[in-house]
Structure formats: C-alpha cells, structure tokens
mmCIF file of the N, C-alpha and C atoms, coordinates in Angstrom:
data_MODEL
# 
_entry.id   MODEL 
# 
loop_
_atom_site.group_PDB 
_atom_site.id 
_atom_site.type_symbol 
_atom_site.label_atom_id 
_atom_site.label_alt_id 
_atom_site.label_comp_id 
_atom_site.label_asym_id 
_atom_site.label_entity_id 
_atom_site.label_seq_id 
_atom_site.pdbx_PDB_ins_code 
_atom_site.Cartn_x 
_atom_site.Cartn_y 
_atom_site.Cartn_z 
_atom_site.occupancy 
_atom_site.B_iso_or_equiv 
_atom_site.pdbx_formal_charge 
_atom_site.auth_seq_id 
_atom_site.auth_comp_id 
_atom_site.auth_asym_id 
_atom_site.auth_atom_id 
_atom_site.pdbx_PDB_model_num 
ATOM 1   N N  . MET A 1 1  ? 46.064 -61.826 -73.307 1.00 0.00 ? 1  MET A N  1 
ATOM 2   C CA . MET A 1 1  ? 45.293 -63.003 -72.314 1.00 0.00 ? 1  MET A CA 1 
ATOM 3   C C  . MET A 1 1  ? 46.195 -62.179 -71.775 1.00 0.00 ? 1  MET A C  1 
ATOM 4   N N  . ASN A 1 2  ? 47.324 -60.894 -71.230 1.00 0.00 ? 2  ASN A N  1 
ATOM 5   C CA . ASN A 1 2  ? 47.813 -60.701 -70.698 1.00 0.00 ? 2  ASN A CA 1 
ATOM 6   C C  . ASN A 1 2  ? 46.909 -59.726 -69.179 1.00 0.00 ? 2  ASN A C  1 
ATOM 7   N N  . GLY A 1 3  ? 45.889 -59.855 -69.797 1.00 0.00 ? 3  GLY A N  1 
ATOM 8   C CA . GLY A 1 3  ? 44.983 -58.282 -69.463 1.00 0.00 ? 3  GLY A CA 1 
ATOM 9   C C  . GLY A 1 3  ? 44.126 -59.028 -67.571 1.00 0.00 ? 3  GLY A C  1 
ATOM 10  N N  . LEU A 1 4  ? 44.047 -59.962 -68.596 1.00 0.00 ? 4  LEU A N  1 
ATOM 11  C CA . LEU A 1 4  ? 42.868 -61.430 -67.142 1.00 0.00 ? 4  LEU A CA 1 
ATOM 12  C C  . LEU A 1 4  ? 43.973 -61.710 -66.089 1.00 0.00 ? 4  LEU A C  1 
ATOM 13  N N  . SER A 1 5  ? 45.529 -61.700 -66.283 1.00 0.00 ? 5  SER A N  1 
ATOM 14  C CA . SER A 1 5  ? 46.583 -62.215 -65.564 1.00 0.00 ? 5  SER A CA 1 
ATOM 15  C C  . SER A 1 5  ? 47.035 -61.183 -65.028 1.00 0.00 ? 5  SER A C  1 
ATOM 16  N N  . THR A 1 6  ? 47.017 -59.771 -65.365 1.00 0.00 ? 6  THR A N  1 
ATOM 17  C CA . THR A 1 6  ? 47.221 -58.755 -64.987 1.00 0.00 ? 6  THR A CA 1 
ATOM 18  C C  . THR A 1 6  ? 46.661 -58.497 -63.286 1.00 0.00 ? 6  THR A C  1 
ATOM 19  N N  . ILE A 1 7  ? 45.417 -58.570 -63.854 1.00 0.00 ? 7  ILE A N  1 
ATOM 20  C CA . ILE A 1 7  ? 43.452 -58.142 -62.614 1.00 0.00 ? 7  ILE A CA 1 
ATOM 21  C C  . ILE A 1 7  ? 43.687 -59.456 -61.647 1.00 0.00 ? 7  ILE A C  1 
ATOM 22  N N  . LEU A 1 8  ? 43.941 -60.568 -62.049 1.00 0.00 ? 8  LEU A N  1 
ATOM 23  C CA . LEU A 1 8  ? 44.430 -61.759 -61.320 1.00 0.00 ? 8  LEU A CA 1 
ATOM 24  C C  . LEU A 1 8  ? 45.445 -61.069 -59.425 1.00 0.00 ? 8  LEU A C  1 
ATOM 25  N N  . ILE A 1 9  ? 46.833 -60.808 -60.639 1.00 0.00 ? 9  ILE A N  1 
ATOM 26  C CA . ILE A 1 9  ? 47.588 -60.672 -59.650 1.00 0.00 ? 9  ILE A CA 1 
ATOM 27  C C  . ILE A 1 9  ? 48.152 -59.562 -59.448 1.00 0.00 ? 9  ILE A C  1 
ATOM 28  N N  . LEU A 1 10 ? 46.591 -58.514 -59.588 1.00 0.00 ? 10 LEU A N  1 
ATOM 29  C CA . LEU A 1 10 ? 46.514 -57.031 -58.785 1.00 0.00 ? 10 LEU A CA 1 
ATOM 30  C C  . LEU A 1 10 ? 45.639 -57.705 -57.535 1.00 0.00 ? 10 LEU A C  1 
ATOM 31  N N  . VAL A 1 11 ? 44.681 -58.288 -58.017 1.00 0.00 ? 11 VAL A N  1 
ATOM 32  C CA . VAL A 1 11 ? 43.930 -58.620 -56.950 1.00 0.00 ? 11 VAL A CA 1 
ATOM 33  C C  . VAL A 1 11 ? 44.041 -59.233 -55.906 1.00 0.00 ? 11 VAL A C  1 
ATOM 34  N N  . GLY A 1 12 ? 45.282 -60.401 -56.504 1.00 0.00 ? 12 GLY A N  1 
ATOM 35  C CA . GLY A 1 12 ? 45.842 -61.115 -55.427 1.00 0.00 ? 12 GLY A CA 1 
ATOM 36  C C  . GLY A 1 12 ? 46.762 -60.557 -54.429 1.00 0.00 ? 12 GLY A C  1 
ATOM 37  N N  . LEU A 1 13 ? 47.117 -58.963 -54.823 1.00 0.00 ? 13 LEU A N  1 
ATOM 38  C CA . LEU A 1 13 ? 48.193 -57.949 -53.897 1.00 0.00 ? 13 LEU A CA 1 
ATOM 39  C C  . LEU A 1 13 ? 47.027 -57.420 -53.538 1.00 0.00 ? 13 LEU A C  1 
ATOM 40  N N  . PHE A 1 14 ? 46.191 -57.062 -53.957 1.00 0.00 ? 14 PHE A N  1 
ATOM 41  C CA . PHE A 1 14 ? 45.184 -55.788 -52.903 1.00 0.00 ? 14 PHE A CA 1 
ATOM 42  C C  . PHE A 1 14 ? 45.081 -56.977 -51.731 1.00 0.00 ? 14 PHE A C  1 
ATOM 43  N N  . LEU A 1 15 ? 44.352 -58.349 -51.761 1.00 0.00 ? 15 LEU A N  1 
ATOM 44  C CA . LEU A 1 15 ? 44.519 -59.574 -50.747 1.00 0.00 ? 15 LEU A CA 1 
ATOM 45  C C  . LEU A 1 15 ? 45.036 -59.259 -49.927 1.00 0.00 ? 15 LEU A C  1 
ATOM 46  N N  . LEU A 1 16 ? 45.982 -59.485 -50.017 1.00 0.00 ? 16 LEU A N  1 
ATOM 47  C CA . LEU A 1 16 ? 47.446 -59.734 -49.166 1.00 0.00 ? 16 LEU A CA 1 
ATOM 48  C C  . LEU A 1 16 ? 47.717 -58.568 -48.554 1.00 0.00 ? 16 LEU A C  1 
ATOM 49  N N  . GLY A 1 17 ? 47.654 -56.938 -48.615 1.00 0.00 ? 17 GLY A N  1 
ATOM 50  C CA . GLY A 1 17 ? 47.356 -55.904 -48.109 1.00 0.00 ? 17 GLY A CA 1 
ATOM 51  C C  . GLY A 1 17 ? 46.620 -56.183 -47.458 1.00 0.00 ? 17 GLY A C  1 
ATOM 52  N N  . GLY A 1 18 ? 45.028 -56.439 -47.746 1.00 0.00 ? 18 GLY A N  1 
ATOM 53  C CA . GLY A 1 18 ? 44.091 -56.335 -46.653 1.00 0.00 ? 18 GLY A CA 1 
ATOM 54  C C  . GLY A 1 18 ? 44.424 -57.668 -45.359 1.00 0.00 ? 18 GLY A C  1 
ATOM 55  N N  . ILE A 1 19 ? 44.736 -58.218 -45.403 1.00 0.00 ? 19 ILE A N  1 
ATOM 56  C CA . ILE A 1 19 ? 45.181 -59.596 -44.869 1.00 0.00 ? 19 ILE A CA 1 
ATOM 57  C C  . ILE A 1 19 ? 46.055 -58.576 -43.404 1.00 0.00 ? 19 ILE A C  1 
ATOM 58  N N  . TYR A 1 20 ? 47.386 -58.027 -43.963 1.00 0.00 ? 20 TYR A N  1 
ATOM 59  C CA . TYR A 1 20 ? 48.224 -57.241 -43.140 1.00 0.00 ? 20 TYR A CA 1 
ATOM 60  C C  . TYR A 1 20 ? 47.399 -56.322 -42.159 1.00 0.00 ? 20 TYR A C  1 
ATOM 61  N N  . SER A 1 21 ? 46.560 -55.511 -43.130 1.00 0.00 ? 21 SER A N  1 
ATOM 62  C CA . SER A 1 21 ? 45.424 -54.615 -42.325 1.00 0.00 ? 21 SER A CA 1 
ATOM 63  C C  . SER A 1 21 ? 44.842 -55.740 -41.789 1.00 0.00 ? 21 SER A C  1 
ATOM 64  N N  . PHE A 1 22 ? 44.245 -56.734 -41.399 1.00 0.00 ? 22 PHE A N  1 
ATOM 65  C CA . PHE A 1 22 ? 42.910 -57.193 -40.615 1.00 0.00 ? 22 PHE A CA 1 
ATOM 66  C C  . PHE A 1 22 ? 44.168 -57.978 -39.482 1.00 0.00 ? 22 PHE A C  1 
ATOM 67  N N  . VAL A 1 23 ? 45.339 -58.549 -39.581 1.00 0.00 ? 23 VAL A N  1 
ATOM 68  C CA . VAL A 1 23 ? 45.616 -58.976 -38.860 1.00 0.00 ? 23 VAL A CA 1 
ATOM 69  C C  . VAL A 1 23 ? 46.598 -57.670 -37.504 1.00 0.00 ? 23 VAL A C  1 
ATOM 70  N N  . LYS A 1 24 ? 46.823 -56.361 -37.999 1.00 0.00 ? 24 LYS A N  1 
ATOM 71  C CA . LYS A 1 24 ? 47.126 -55.606 -37.210 1.00 0.00 ? 24 LYS A CA 1 
ATOM 72  C C  . LYS A 1 24 ? 46.010 -55.321 -36.673 1.00 0.00 ? 24 LYS A C  1 
ATOM 73  N N  . GLN A 1 25 ? 44.265 -55.056 -36.750 1.00 0.00 ? 25 GLN A N  1 
ATOM 74  C CA . GLN A 1 25 ? 43.073 -54.777 -36.085 1.00 0.00 ? 25 GLN A CA 1 
ATOM 75  C C  . GLN A 1 25 ? 43.194 -55.890 -35.634 1.00 0.00 ? 25 GLN A C  1 
ATOM 76  N N  . LYS A 1 26 ? 43.533 -56.858 -35.609 1.00 0.00 ? 26 LYS A N  1 
ATOM 77  C CA . LYS A 1 26 ? 43.297 -58.445 -34.809 1.00 0.00 ? 26 LYS A CA 1 
ATOM 78  C C  . LYS A 1 26 ? 41.656 -58.641 -35.497 1.00 0.00 ? 26 LYS A C  1 
ATOM 79  N N  . MET A 1 27 ? 41.473 -58.428 -36.654 1.00 0.00 ? 27 MET A N  1 
ATOM 80  C CA . MET A 1 27 ? 40.191 -59.262 -36.879 1.00 0.00 ? 27 MET A CA 1 
ATOM 81  C C  . MET A 1 27 ? 39.846 -60.957 -37.124 1.00 0.00 ? 27 MET A C  1 
ATOM 82  N N  . PRO A 1 28 ? 38.641 -61.095 -36.901 1.00 0.00 ? 28 PRO A N  1 
ATOM 83  C CA . PRO A 1 28 ? 38.964 -63.040 -36.472 1.00 0.00 ? 28 PRO A CA 1 
ATOM 84  C C  . PRO A 1 28 ? 39.179 -63.986 -37.597 1.00 0.00 ? 28 PRO A C  1 
ATOM 85  N N  . LYS A 1 29 ? 39.923 -64.801 -37.006 1.00 0.00 ? 29 LYS A N  1 
ATOM 86  C CA . LYS A 1 29 ? 41.230 -65.234 -37.697 1.00 0.00 ? 29 LYS A CA 1 
ATOM 87  C C  . LYS A 1 29 ? 40.255 -65.996 -39.095 1.00 0.00 ? 29 LYS A C  1 
ATOM 88  N N  . GLY A 1 30 ? 38.889 -66.327 -38.655 1.00 0.00 ? 30 GLY A N  1 
ATOM 89  C CA . GLY A 1 30 ? 38.520 -67.446 -39.989 1.00 0.00 ? 30 GLY A CA 1 
ATOM 90  C C  . GLY A 1 30 ? 38.687 -66.402 -41.558 1.00 0.00 ? 30 GLY A C  1 
ATOM 91  N N  . LEU A 1 31 ? 38.058 -64.597 -41.534 1.00 0.00 ? 31 LEU A N  1 
ATOM 92  C CA . LEU A 1 31 ? 38.610 -63.993 -42.356 1.00 0.00 ? 31 LEU A CA 1 
ATOM 93  C C  . LEU A 1 31 ? 39.659 -63.669 -42.582 1.00 0.00 ? 31 LEU A C  1 
ATOM 94  N N  . ILE A 1 32 ? 41.044 -63.760 -41.830 1.00 0.00 ? 32 ILE A N  1 
ATOM 95  C CA . ILE A 1 32 ? 41.994 -64.149 -42.584 1.00 0.00 ? 32 ILE A CA 1 
ATOM 96  C C  . ILE A 1 32 ? 42.480 -64.883 -43.048 1.00 0.00 ? 32 ILE A C  1 
ATOM 97  N N  . VAL A 1 33 ? 42.576 -66.115 -42.900 1.00 0.00 ? 33 VAL A N  1 
ATOM 98  C CA . VAL A 1 33 ? 42.029 -67.616 -43.684 1.00 0.00 ? 33 VAL A CA 1 
ATOM 99  C C  . VAL A 1 33 ? 41.509 -67.712 -44.673 1.00 0.00 ? 33 VAL A C  1 
ATOM 100 N N  . LEU A 1 34 ? 39.978 -66.938 -45.376 1.00 0.00 ? 34 LEU A N  1 
ATOM 101 C CA . LEU A 1 34 ? 39.344 -66.699 -45.989 1.00 0.00 ? 34 LEU A CA 1 
ATOM 102 C C  . LEU A 1 34 ? 40.058 -65.581 -46.971 1.00 0.00 ? 34 LEU A C  1 
ATOM 103 N N  . LEU A 1 35 ? 40.677 -64.821 -46.931 1.00 0.00 ? 35 LEU A N  1 
ATOM 104 C CA . LEU A 1 35 ? 41.117 -63.785 -47.634 1.00 0.00 ? 35 LEU A CA 1 
ATOM 105 C C  . LEU A 1 35 ? 42.429 -64.175 -48.257 1.00 0.00 ? 35 LEU A C  1 
ATOM 106 N N  . SER A 1 36 ? 43.228 -65.446 -47.068 1.00 0.00 ? 36 SER A N  1 
ATOM 107 C CA . SER A 1 36 ? 44.591 -66.182 -47.046 1.00 0.00 ? 36 SER A CA 1 
ATOM 108 C C  . SER A 1 36 ? 44.292 -66.514 -48.901 1.00 0.00 ? 36 SER A C  1 
ATOM 109 N N  . ILE A 1 37 ? 43.251 -67.672 -48.282 1.00 0.00 ? 37 ILE A N  1 
ATOM 110 C CA . ILE A 1 37 ? 43.181 -68.468 -49.055 1.00 0.00 ? 37 ILE A CA 1 
ATOM 111 C C  . ILE A 1 37 ? 42.885 -68.120 -51.040 1.00 0.00 ? 37 ILE A C  1 
ATOM 112 N N  . GLY A 1 38 ? 41.895 -67.080 -50.846 1.00 0.00 ? 38 GLY A N  1 
ATOM 113 C CA . GLY A 1 38 ? 41.513 -65.921 -51.845 1.00 0.00 ? 38 GLY A CA 1 
ATOM 114 C C  . GLY A 1 38 ? 42.886 -65.028 -52.545 1.00 0.00 ? 38 GLY A C  1 
ATOM 115 N N  . ALA A 1 39 ? 43.330 -64.567 -52.286 1.00 0.00 ? 39 ALA A N  1 
ATOM 116 C CA . ALA A 1 39 ? 44.848 -64.570 -52.521 1.00 0.00 ? 39 ALA A CA 1 
ATOM 117 C C  . ALA A 1 39 ? 45.881 -65.092 -52.984 1.00 0.00 ? 39 ALA A C  1 
ATOM 118 N N  . ALA A 1 40 ? 46.025 -66.587 -52.489 1.00 0.00 ? 40 ALA A N  1 
ATOM 119 C CA . ALA A 1 40 ? 46.668 -67.482 -52.909 1.00 0.00 ? 40 ALA A CA 1 
ATOM 120 C C  . ALA A 1 40 ? 46.049 -67.702 -54.699 1.00 0.00 ? 40 ALA A C  1 
ATOM 121 N N  . MET A 1 41 ? 44.810 -67.914 -54.203 1.00 0.00 ? 41 MET A N  1 
ATOM 122 C CA . MET A 1 41 ? 44.348 -68.727 -55.751 1.00 0.00 ? 41 MET A CA 1 
ATOM 123 C C  . MET A 1 41 ? 44.395 -67.367 -56.793 1.00 0.00 ? 41 MET A C  1 
ATOM 124 N N  . CYS A 1 42 ? 44.107 -66.168 -56.895 1.00 0.00 ? 42 CYS A N  1 
ATOM 125 C CA . CYS A 1 42 ? 44.429 -65.352 -57.919 1.00 0.00 ? 42 CYS A CA 1 
ATOM 126 C C  . CYS A 1 42 ? 45.742 -65.301 -58.177 1.00 0.00 ? 42 CYS A C  1 
ATOM 127 N N  . LEU A 1 43 ? 46.438 -64.873 -57.344 1.00 0.00 ? 43 LEU A N  1 
ATOM 128 C CA . LEU A 1 43 ? 47.943 -64.781 -57.343 1.00 0.00 ? 43 LEU A CA 1 
ATOM 129 C C  . LEU A 1 43 ? 48.702 -66.211 -58.028 1.00 0.00 ? 43 LEU A C  1 
ATOM 130 N N  . SER A 1 44 ? 47.989 -67.135 -57.520 1.00 0.00 ? 44 SER A N  1 
ATOM 131 C CA . SER A 1 44 ? 48.266 -68.238 -58.777 1.00 0.00 ? 44 SER A CA 1 
ATOM 132 C C  . SER A 1 44 ? 47.813 -68.552 -59.842 1.00 0.00 ? 44 SER A C  1 
ATOM 133 N N  . ALA A 1 45 ? 46.772 -68.287 -60.090 1.00 0.00 ? 45 ALA A N  1 
ATOM 134 C CA . ALA A 1 45 ? 45.727 -68.116 -61.274 1.00 0.00 ? 45 ALA A CA 1 
ATOM 135 C C  . ALA A 1 45 ? 46.598 -67.322 -61.953 1.00 0.00 ? 45 ALA A C  1 
ATOM 136 N N  . GLY A 1 46 ? 46.644 -65.853 -61.711 1.00 0.00 ? 46 GLY A N  1 
ATOM 137 C CA . GLY A 1 46 ? 46.859 -65.120 -62.501 1.00 0.00 ? 46 GLY A CA 1 
ATOM 138 C C  . GLY A 1 46 ? 48.747 -65.299 -63.173 1.00 0.00 ? 46 GLY A C  1 
ATOM 139 N N  . VAL A 1 47 ? 49.910 -66.257 -62.013 1.00 0.00 ? 47 VAL A N  1 
ATOM 140 C CA . VAL A 1 47 ? 51.103 -66.752 -62.236 1.00 0.00 ? 47 VAL A CA 1 
ATOM 141 C C  . VAL A 1 47 ? 50.726 -67.762 -63.885 1.00 0.00 ? 47 VAL A C  1 
ATOM 142 N N  . LEU A 1 48 ? 49.888 -68.560 -63.335 1.00 0.00 ? 48 LEU A N  1 
ATOM 143 C CA . LEU A 1 48 ? 49.615 -69.921 -64.322 1.00 0.00 ? 48 LEU A CA 1 
ATOM 144 C C  . LEU A 1 48 ? 49.378 -68.916 -65.488 1.00 0.00 ? 48 LEU A C  1 
ATOM 145 N N  . ARG A 1 49 ? 48.426 -67.975 -65.705 1.00 0.00 ? 49 ARG A N  1 
ATOM 146 C CA . ARG A 1 49 ? 47.728 -67.723 -66.859 1.00 0.00 ? 49 ARG A CA 1 
ATOM 147 C C  . ARG A 1 49 ? 49.151 -67.810 -67.861 1.00 0.00 ? 49 ARG A C  1 
ATOM 148 N N  . LEU A 1 50 ? 50.300 -66.095 -67.145 1.00 0.00 ? 50 LEU A N  1 
ATOM 149 C CA . LEU A 1 50 ? 51.036 -66.067 -67.544 1.00 0.00 ? 50 LEU A CA 1 
ATOM 150 C C  . LEU A 1 50 ? 52.296 -66.723 -68.026 1.00 0.00 ? 50 LEU A C  1 
ATOM 151 N N  . GLU A 1 51 ? 52.165 -67.877 -67.118 1.00 0.00 ? 51 GLU A N  1 
ATOM 152 C CA . GLU A 1 51 ? 53.023 -69.119 -67.634 1.00 0.00 ? 51 GLU A CA 1 
ATOM 153 C C  . GLU A 1 51 ? 52.475 -69.291 -69.401 1.00 0.00 ? 51 GLU A C  1 
ATOM 154 N N  . MET A 1 52 ? 51.771 -69.844 -68.651 1.00 0.00 ? 52 MET A N  1 
ATOM 155 C CA . MET A 1 52 ? 50.734 -71.015 -69.900 1.00 0.00 ? 52 MET A CA 1 
ATOM 156 C C  . MET A 1 52 ? 50.876 -69.785 -71.333 1.00 0.00 ? 52 MET A C  1 
ATOM 157 N N  . TRP A 1 53 ? 50.330 -68.470 -71.698 1.00 0.00 ? 53 TRP A N  1 
ATOM 158 C CA . TRP A 1 53 ? 50.559 -67.768 -72.535 1.00 0.00 ? 53 TRP A CA 1 
ATOM 159 C C  . TRP A 1 53 ? 51.789 -67.131 -73.223 1.00 0.00 ? 53 TRP A C  1 
ATOM 160 N N  . SER A 1 54 ? 52.494 -66.980 -72.090 1.00 0.00 ? 54 SER A N  1 
ATOM 161 C CA . SER A 1 54 ? 53.672 -66.456 -72.841 1.00 0.00 ? 54 SER A CA 1 
ATOM 162 C C  . SER A 1 54 ? 54.471 -68.356 -74.004 1.00 0.00 ? 54 SER A C  1 
# 
C-alpha cells in the first residue's frame, strides 16, 4: 500500500513545483488556485494513506 501513497506525495510535490513556476511567470490566479487545491489533496491523501496503513 505504500506505493500509491508515494505516488500521491510525489504528484503533490510536482504540483507544488508547478505552482512556484506559475507564480514566477505571473500566470492567471485561477490556475494557481486550482493547482494549489490539487497539490493539497494529493499530499493529504498520500500522508493519510501512509498513516492509515502504518
């Protein structure tokens, strides 16, 4: 079960990197908010899965 948790956490971190890049490029705020929500969901789901199966 740790494989899916790892993938979710990695996707969340990847999205965080995208947010940083989009903020530097002054992309639309709606896109940044959408990426932020996706990153938060992936990271929280990955951490919760790790805690649940530990």
